[in-house]
matplotlib code that plots the C-alpha trace (Angstrom):
import matplotlib.pyplot as plt

x = [98.3, 94.8, 92.3, 92.6, 91.6, 94.1, 97.0, 97.4, 98.4, 101.6, 102.8, 105.7, 104.7, 107.2, 107.4, 108.7, 107.8, 104.8, 105.9, 103.3, 103.4, 101.4, 102.2, 100.8, 100.0, 99.8, 103.2, 105.9, 108.3, 107.1, 107.6, 107.3, 105.3, 104.7, 106.5, 105.9, 107.2, 105.0, 105.9, 103.7, 103.6, 101.6, 98.7, 96.2, 96.1, 97.2, 93.9, 94.4, 97.9, 96.8, 93.8, 96.2, 98.5, 95.7, 94.2, 97.6, 98.2, 94.6, 94.3, 91.4, 93.0, 91.0, 93.9, 96.6, 99.5, 100.7, 103.8, 103.7, 106.2, 104.3, 103.0, 100.1, 98.5, 95.1, 92.6, 93.5, 96.9, 98.9, 102.2, 105.0, 106.7, 103.8, 100.5, 98.5, 96.1, 93.5, 91.3, 92.3, 88.6, 87.7, 90.7, 89.8, 86.3, 87.3, 89.7, 87.2, 89.5, 88.4, 91.6, 94.0, 97.1, 98.9, 102.4, 105.2, 107.6, 110.7, 108.7, 108.2, 112.0, 112.5, 110.0, 112.1, 115.4, 115.3, 114.6, 117.4, 120.1, 123.9, 123.6, 121.0, 123.5, 127.0, 129.1, 130.7, 132.2, 132.1, 131.7, 131.6, 129.5, 126.1, 124.2, 121.6, 122.1, 119.5, 118.5, 118.8, 118.6, 117.4, 117.7, 118.2, 117.9, 115.6, 112.9, 113.0, 115.0, 113.4, 114.3, 113.0, 114.0, 113.9, 113.9, 113.9, 115.8, 115.3, 115.5, 113.1, 109.8, 111.1, 111.3, 109.1, 109.2, 109.2, 108.1, 109.6, 109.8, 113.5, 114.4, 112.8, 114.9, 117.0, 120.1, 123.3, 125.9, 129.6, 132.0, 131.5, 130.4, 127.5, 126.6, 126.3, 124.1, 121.9, 121.5, 120.3, 118.0, 116.5, 115.9, 114.3, 112.1, 111.9, 113.9, 116.9, 116.1, 118.2, 115.8, 116.4, 120.1, 119.9, 117.6, 117.7, 116.8, 119.2, 122.1, 121.0, 120.9, 124.5, 125.7, 124.0, 125.4, 128.9, 128.5, 127.1, 130.1, 132.8, 133.4, 134.3, 132.9, 132.2, 129.5, 126.0, 125.4, 123.8, 123.8, 122.0, 118.5, 119.6, 121.2, 119.1, 119.3, 121.0, 119.2, 120.7, 121.3, 123.4, 125.4, 126.1, 127.1, 129.4, 131.0, 131.7, 133.1, 135.7, 135.8, 133.4, 135.1, 132.0, 129.9, 132.5, 132.6, 128.8, 128.6, 131.5, 129.6, 126.5, 128.3, 129.9, 126.5, 125.1, 127.8, 127.0, 123.2, 123.8, 126.0, 123.4, 120.6, 122.6, 123.3, 119.6, 118.5, 121.3, 121.8, 124.2, 123.5, 122.8, 121.4, 121.3, 118.5, 116.8, 117.3, 120.4, 123.3, 123.4, 124.5, 127.9, 128.9, 132.6, 132.5, 130.7, 133.3, 136.2, 134.4, 134.4, 131.3, 133.2, 135.1, 131.8, 130.0, 132.6, 133.0, 130.9, 133.5, 133.5, 131.2, 133.4, 134.5, 130.8, 130.1, 133.1, 131.3, 128.2, 127.9, 127.1, 125.7, 124.0, 120.8, 121.0, 117.8, 115.9, 112.5, 112.9, 109.8, 107.6, 109.2, 108.5, 104.9, 104.5, 106.0, 103.8, 100.8, 101.6, 102.1, 99.0, 95.3, 94.1, 91.3, 89.0, 90.4, 88.6]
y = [93.0, 93.9, 95.5, 99.3, 102.3, 104.6, 103.6, 104.5, 102.3, 103.2, 101.5, 101.6, 99.9, 99.1, 96.8, 93.8, 94.4, 95.8, 97.0, 97.8, 98.9, 100.8, 104.1, 106.4, 109.6, 111.6, 110.6, 113.2, 111.1, 108.8, 105.1, 102.1, 99.4, 95.8, 96.1, 93.4, 92.9, 91.1, 89.9, 91.8, 88.8, 87.0, 89.4, 90.6, 94.2, 96.7, 96.3, 92.5, 93.0, 95.7, 93.6, 90.6, 92.7, 94.3, 90.8, 89.5, 92.3, 92.6, 96.3, 98.5, 101.9, 104.9, 106.8, 105.7, 107.0, 104.8, 105.5, 104.0, 103.8, 105.9, 109.4, 110.3, 113.3, 111.7, 109.6, 106.6, 105.2, 102.8, 101.4, 101.8, 98.4, 96.3, 95.5, 97.1, 100.0, 101.4, 104.4, 106.3, 106.9, 103.2, 102.0, 104.3, 102.9, 99.3, 99.6, 101.5, 104.6, 108.2, 109.6, 108.2, 110.0, 108.5, 109.8, 108.9, 106.4, 108.5, 111.5, 109.4, 108.7, 112.5, 113.1, 110.7, 112.4, 115.3, 112.7, 110.3, 109.9, 109.6, 105.8, 105.8, 106.9, 106.1, 109.1, 108.7, 112.0, 115.7, 117.5, 114.9, 116.8, 115.4, 118.6, 118.5, 121.3, 121.9, 121.6, 117.8, 115.3, 111.8, 109.1, 105.4, 102.2, 99.4, 97.8, 101.1, 104.4, 106.9, 110.6, 113.3, 116.7, 118.1, 121.9, 124.2, 124.0, 123.3, 127.0, 128.7, 126.9, 123.4, 121.2, 120.4, 117.6, 117.9, 114.5, 113.8, 111.1, 111.9, 108.3, 108.3, 110.9, 109.7, 107.7, 109.6, 106.9, 107.6, 105.4, 102.6, 100.0, 102.3, 103.2, 99.5, 99.0, 102.0, 100.6, 97.3, 98.9, 101.1, 98.0, 96.1, 98.9, 101.6, 104.0, 103.9, 105.7, 106.0, 103.6, 100.9, 100.9, 101.8, 99.2, 95.5, 94.6, 97.2, 95.5, 92.2, 94.0, 95.3, 91.9, 90.2, 92.7, 92.1, 88.3, 88.4, 90.4, 89.0, 92.6, 93.7, 97.0, 98.4, 95.9, 94.9, 92.2, 89.8, 86.9, 88.7, 87.4, 83.8, 84.5, 84.3, 87.2, 86.6, 87.7, 91.0, 89.6, 86.8, 89.3, 91.4, 88.3, 87.0, 90.5, 90.8, 87.3, 88.4, 85.3, 86.3, 88.9, 89.8, 90.3, 92.7, 94.6, 94.8, 96.1, 98.5, 99.9, 100.2, 102.3, 104.5, 105.2, 105.9, 108.5, 110.3, 110.3, 111.5, 114.3, 115.4, 115.3, 117.3, 120.0, 120.1, 120.5, 122.8, 120.3, 120.7, 117.2, 114.0, 110.9, 107.5, 105.2, 102.1, 98.4, 97.8, 100.1, 99.5, 96.0, 97.0, 100.4, 99.6, 98.5, 101.7, 103.8, 102.1, 102.3, 105.1, 106.6, 109.6, 110.2, 110.2, 112.3, 115.0, 114.8, 117.8, 120.2, 123.6, 122.5, 119.8, 122.1, 122.8, 119.0, 118.5, 120.5, 118.3, 115.8, 112.4, 109.7, 106.3, 105.8, 102.6, 102.9, 99.7, 101.4, 105.0, 104.8, 103.7, 106.3, 109.0, 107.9, 108.3, 111.8, 112.8, 111.5, 113.8, 116.8, 116.6, 116.0, 114.2, 115.6, 113.5, 113.2, 115.3]
z = [118.4, 119.6, 117.3, 117.4, 115.4, 117.1, 115.0, 111.3, 108.4, 106.5, 103.3, 100.9, 97.6, 95.0, 92.0, 94.0, 97.7, 99.5, 102.9, 105.5, 109.1, 111.7, 113.3, 116.0, 114.1, 117.4, 118.8, 119.1, 117.1, 114.2, 115.0, 112.7, 114.4, 113.3, 109.9, 107.3, 103.8, 101.3, 97.8, 95.4, 93.0, 95.6, 95.5, 92.8, 94.1, 96.6, 98.4, 98.8, 100.1, 102.6, 103.8, 104.3, 106.4, 108.5, 109.2, 110.2, 112.8, 113.9, 113.2, 111.8, 111.2, 110.2, 108.6, 106.2, 104.1, 101.3, 99.2, 95.7, 92.9, 90.4, 89.7, 92.1, 90.6, 89.8, 91.7, 89.5, 90.3, 88.1, 89.4, 87.0, 87.5, 88.7, 87.1, 90.0, 89.6, 92.0, 92.7, 95.8, 96.6, 96.2, 98.2, 101.0, 101.1, 100.8, 103.7, 105.9, 106.1, 106.9, 105.5, 102.9, 101.7, 98.6, 97.9, 95.5, 97.0, 96.7, 97.9, 101.0, 101.3, 101.1, 103.9, 106.0, 105.4, 108.0, 110.7, 109.9, 112.5, 111.9, 112.1, 109.3, 106.6, 105.4, 104.3, 100.8, 99.7, 100.3, 103.6, 106.4, 108.9, 109.7, 109.0, 106.2, 103.7, 101.1, 98.4, 98.8, 95.9, 96.8, 94.2, 94.2, 92.2, 93.2, 91.0, 89.3, 89.7, 92.1, 92.2, 94.6, 95.9, 99.4, 99.8, 102.8, 106.1, 109.8, 110.8, 108.4, 108.1, 107.8, 104.8, 101.8, 99.2, 95.5, 93.9, 90.5, 87.8, 87.2, 86.8, 83.4, 81.7, 78.7, 79.3, 78.2, 77.4, 77.7, 75.8, 73.4, 76.0, 77.3, 73.7, 72.9, 75.9, 74.9, 71.4, 72.8, 75.3, 72.5, 70.4, 73.2, 74.8, 72.2, 74.3, 76.7, 80.0, 83.1, 84.8, 82.2, 83.3, 87.0, 88.5, 89.3, 85.7, 84.5, 86.2, 84.6, 81.2, 81.7, 82.6, 79.7, 77.2, 78.6, 78.5, 74.9, 73.6, 75.8, 76.9, 73.4, 72.1, 68.7, 67.5, 68.1, 70.9, 68.4, 70.8, 73.6, 72.7, 73.3, 76.7, 79.9, 82.3, 85.6, 88.7, 90.0, 93.5, 91.9, 89.9, 93.1, 95.0, 92.2, 91.8, 95.5, 95.6, 93.1, 90.9, 88.2, 86.0, 84.0, 87.1, 88.5, 85.2, 85.2, 88.8, 88.1, 85.0, 87.0, 89.6, 87.0, 85.3, 88.8, 89.3, 86.1, 86.8, 90.4, 89.2, 86.6, 89.2, 91.7, 89.1, 88.0, 91.6, 92.7, 95.5, 98.4, 99.7, 97.7, 99.3, 97.6, 98.7, 97.3, 97.9, 95.8, 96.7, 100.5, 99.6, 98.2, 99.6, 99.8, 96.1, 95.2, 97.0, 95.1, 91.7, 89.1, 90.8, 92.2, 88.9, 86.9, 89.5, 89.2, 85.4, 84.7, 83.2, 84.8, 87.6, 89.0, 91.9, 92.7, 92.9, 95.2, 97.8, 97.7, 100.5, 99.2, 101.5, 101.3, 103.3, 105.3, 107.4, 106.8, 106.1, 104.9, 102.8, 105.7, 108.0, 105.3, 105.0, 108.7, 108.6, 105.6, 107.5, 110.4, 108.2, 106.1, 106.8, 103.6, 101.6, 99.4, 95.9, 93.3]

ax = plt.figure().add_subplot(projection="3d")
ax.plot(x, y, z, "-o")
ax.set_aspect("equal")
plt.show()
């Protein structure tokens, strides 16, 4: 690609992958151009990763919107699940930008939602029509657990995004197996949050606890410390192959907890639509549909009937965070951080 300042830089930065692309901020419909995914472990900082990408595509943009997996209220940004930190003001200067907008990664996914087509989502439960009814809860496990909220509608003033850190609320275990998992997580990390269960490492934790106890409940998983954690992708593959009983139990437990957390989030937000995003769930949608997700989603006592009316879908668009960053860039002219 020839060197140009007309295009803007967009990024979606998580704990594992740093995704970059270019977009035309003046185009009628946001487009994702020259997308690349970089392994965050291969770079010392966000600046180095962005400079690598821009050199690769030969672009010198003057505007950028970067979604990051962390709170973004201050000039100084520290990623939650990667040892990267940066000053928004300094990053803007280092990359030669006139404007830089930094948003939460699931806030970016929320910005993308109104523009998603029917082929960008898979319907799971509830009303099957393609209309988007707000409020909308967006959540999903990846390196962490992201949660955001979308409010408004297409008819009256459009949509707005509420960024949250809802993935870090306290895990509420149901049954002895989850209580055992919560005890171990509390011992390891000082606290058991939903993110400690519903993320890639969380699936590995569930699998390790089940292997340490042979699936038995009622005691402490004393052997857990001596067991290596299996990679979450290997657990998913083994579970879907059907020959590894423990892997299937671990993935089934993961889906059940996701159902509980999704139902809680929908009630907190008063949601009419709930969308599941992130890099994990799209890999096993049929397994999720046949799991206890729906049962746990509805298991909210007197409000089960309310939750039955909530449309639940899985986002399958390959780059919703990048798309959302492009949308956010079009909606906001960035001001210099205070």
